[in-house]
C-alpha positions in Angstrom: 0.8 27.3 35.6 2.4 23.8 35.6 4.5 23.5 32.4 6.3 20.6 30.6 9.4 21.2 32.7 7.8 19.2 35.5 4.9 17.4 33.8 7.2 15.4 31.6 9.2 14.3 34.6 6.3 12.7 36.5 5.5 9.0 35.9 3.0 6.4 36.9 4.8 3.4 38.4 3.8 0.0 39.6 5.3 -2.6 41.9 4.0 -5.7 43.7 0.3 -4.8 43.3 0.8 -1.1 44.2 0.5 1.8 41.8 2.2 5.0 42.7 4.0 8.0 41.3 7.7 8.9 40.7 9.7 11.8 39.2 13.1 12.4 37.7 15.9 14.7 38.7 19.6 14.9 37.7 22.8 15.1 39.7 26.1 15.1 37.9 25.8 13.0 34.8 23.1 10.8 36.1 19.3 10.9 36.0 17.5 9.5 39.0 13.9 8.3 39.6 12.5 9.3 43.0 9.5 7.6 44.6 8.0 6.6 48.0 9.9 3.7 49.7 6.7 2.1 51.2 5.6 1.2 47.6 8.7 -1.1 47.4 8.6 -2.4 51.0 9.9 -5.9 51.4 11.8 -5.9 48.1 15.6 -6.5 48.5 16.5 -6.6 44.9 14.8 -4.2 42.5 16.4 -4.6 39.0 13.6 -2.7 37.3 10.6 -0.5 37.8 7.4 -0.8 35.9 6.4 2.5 34.2 3.2 3.1 32.3 3.7 4.1 28.7 1.5 3.7 25.6 -1.3 2.0 27.6 1.0 -0.8 29.0 3.6 -1.4 31.7 7.2 -1.0 30.6 10.1 -2.5 32.6 12.8 0.2 33.1 16.2 -1.0 34.4 17.3 0.7 37.6 20.0 0.6 40.3 18.8 1.5 43.9 21.1 4.1 45.4 18.9 5.3 48.4 16.2 3.4 50.2 14.9 4.8 53.5 11.5 3.4 54.5 11.4 4.1 58.3 12.4 7.7 58.5 12.2 9.3 55.1 9.9 7.1 53.0 12.0 7.8 50.0 13.6 5.6 47.4 15.9 6.7 44.6 16.9 4.8 41.6 19.7 5.6 39.2 18.5 5.1 35.6 20.6 3.3 33.1 19.3 5.7 30.4 17.2 8.9 30.6 13.5 8.4 31.2 12.5 12.0 30.7 13.9 15.1 28.9 16.3 17.1 31.1 14.1 20.1 31.3 15.3 22.9 33.6 14.1 22.6 37.1 15.2 23.9 40.5 15.8 21.6 43.4 15.7 22.5 47.1 13.7 24.6 49.5 14.9 28.2 48.7 12.1 30.6 49.3 9.6 28.0 50.6 8.0 29.1 53.9 4.9 28.6 56.0 1.7 29.5 54.1 3.4 29.0 50.7 1.1 27.6 48.0 2.6 24.5 46.5 1.5 21.9 44.0 1.8 18.1 44.0 1.6 15.8 41.0 0.8 12.2 40.5 -1.7 9.5 39.6 -4.5 9.1 42.1 -6.1 5.6 42.0 -4.1 5.0 38.9 -6.0 7.6 36.9 -4.3 9.8 34.3 -4.9 11.7 31.1 -3.7 10.2 27.8 -1.0 12.4 26.2 -0.5 10.9 22.8 2.7 12.2 21.2 2.8 15.3 23.4 4.5 13.3 26.2 6.0 10.4 24.3 3.0 8.2 25.1 3.4 8.6 28.9 0.2 9.7 30.6 -0.2 13.2 32.0 -0.4 13.4 35.8 -3.1 15.0 38.0 -2.1 18.4 39.6 -3.4 19.3 43.0 -2.7 22.3 45.4 -1.9 22.6 49.1 -0.4 25.0 51.6 2.8 24.4 53.6 1.2 24.1 57.0 4.2 23.0 59.1 7.9 22.3 58.6 9.6 19.9 61.1 13.4 20.3 60.9 14.3 17.8 63.6 12.4 14.6 62.9 15.2 11.9 62.7 17.6 14.5 61.6 15.6 15.1 58.4 13.1 17.7 57.4 9.5 16.8 57.0 6.8 18.9 55.3 3.2 18.9 56.4 0.8 20.2 53.8 -2.8 21.4 54.2 -4.5 19.7 51.3 -6.4 16.6 50.1 -4.2 13.7 49.0 -5.3 10.4 47.5 -3.8 7.0 47.1 -1.5 6.9 44.1 0.1 10.3 44.7 2.8 8.6 46.9 6.2 9.3 45.4 5.1 12.4 43.4 6.9 15.7 43.6 5.9 18.7 45.7 6.8 21.9 43.8 6.3 25.6 43.8 6.8 28.1 41.0 10.0 30.1 41.6 10.0 33.0 39.1 8.2 30.8 36.6 10.5 27.8 37.0 9.3 24.7 38.9 11.2 24.2 42.2 11.0 20.7 43.6 11.0 20.8 47.3 9.7 17.4 48.5 8.3 13.9 47.8 4.8 12.9 48.8 4.7 10.1 51.4 1.0 9.9 52.2 -1.7 11.5 54.2 -2.6 11.3 57.9 -5.9 9.7 58.9 -8.3 10.2 61.8 -10.9 7.9 63.1 -14.6 9.0 63.4 -16.3 8.6 66.7 -19.4 6.5 67.0 -22.2 8.9 68.1 -23.7 6.5 70.7 -20.7 4.7 72.2 -18.1 7.5 71.6 -15.7 4.8 70.6 -13.2 5.1 67.7 -14.4 3.4 64.6 -11.0 2.0 63.8 -11.9 0.4 60.5 -13.1 3.6 58.9 -10.2 6.0 59.0 -10.9 9.2 57.1 -8.5 11.6 55.3 -7.4 14.2 57.8 -6.3 16.7 55.2 -2.7 16.7 56.3 -0.2 15.5 53.8 3.3 14.3 54.8 6.2 14.8 52.4 10.0 14.7 52.8 12.4 17.5 51.9 14.2 16.7 48.7 17.4 18.5 49.8 18.0 15.8 52.5 17.8 13.1 49.8 19.9 14.8 47.1 22.8 15.2 49.6 23.0 11.5 49.9 23.2 10.8 46.1 26.5 10.2 44.3 27.8 13.1 42.2 29.1 10.8 39.4 
């Protein structure tokens, strides 16, 4: 069961025409907002992130502390003030292995469930499930998770978690899903303009990112 420890940490965000997801973690005294770097591609200065609250977009002041588009597709912002409650969560991959059931949370196609006062007027995210299908420990010196599941646009930047003795453990950040091109039955050519969801989700190990964040 996914409880408020993680649900209240997941946010619908918006930047330059793109809607996505993000989630909070703490390190030292600071709270950070993590999302997918490709959502912010081309942006050099990001003074604020738009977060959906009370049926409107709210500008949240941020400071970018990590932005790796090419190899890790992860961006991390230090928040000037807490965006979420500091519920207990675990961070890192301890216990995660091949075939492990995991969950990922976010806002597919910008959809969400209203929360009212239960979540301070922030919408509730969708929850979906997947299996850890492959773990690549050597890609660009980072660890990449490949999940067997069905992802949708809008989940990018959301957390990948599994329940560790009843406590959510965040192990990765959703980047996106791989696509495959159907074959035309007569010409046997790839139909390049009609890529379909291959059911393989790519996510990046949160431990690699946390190691690069400041402690203070």
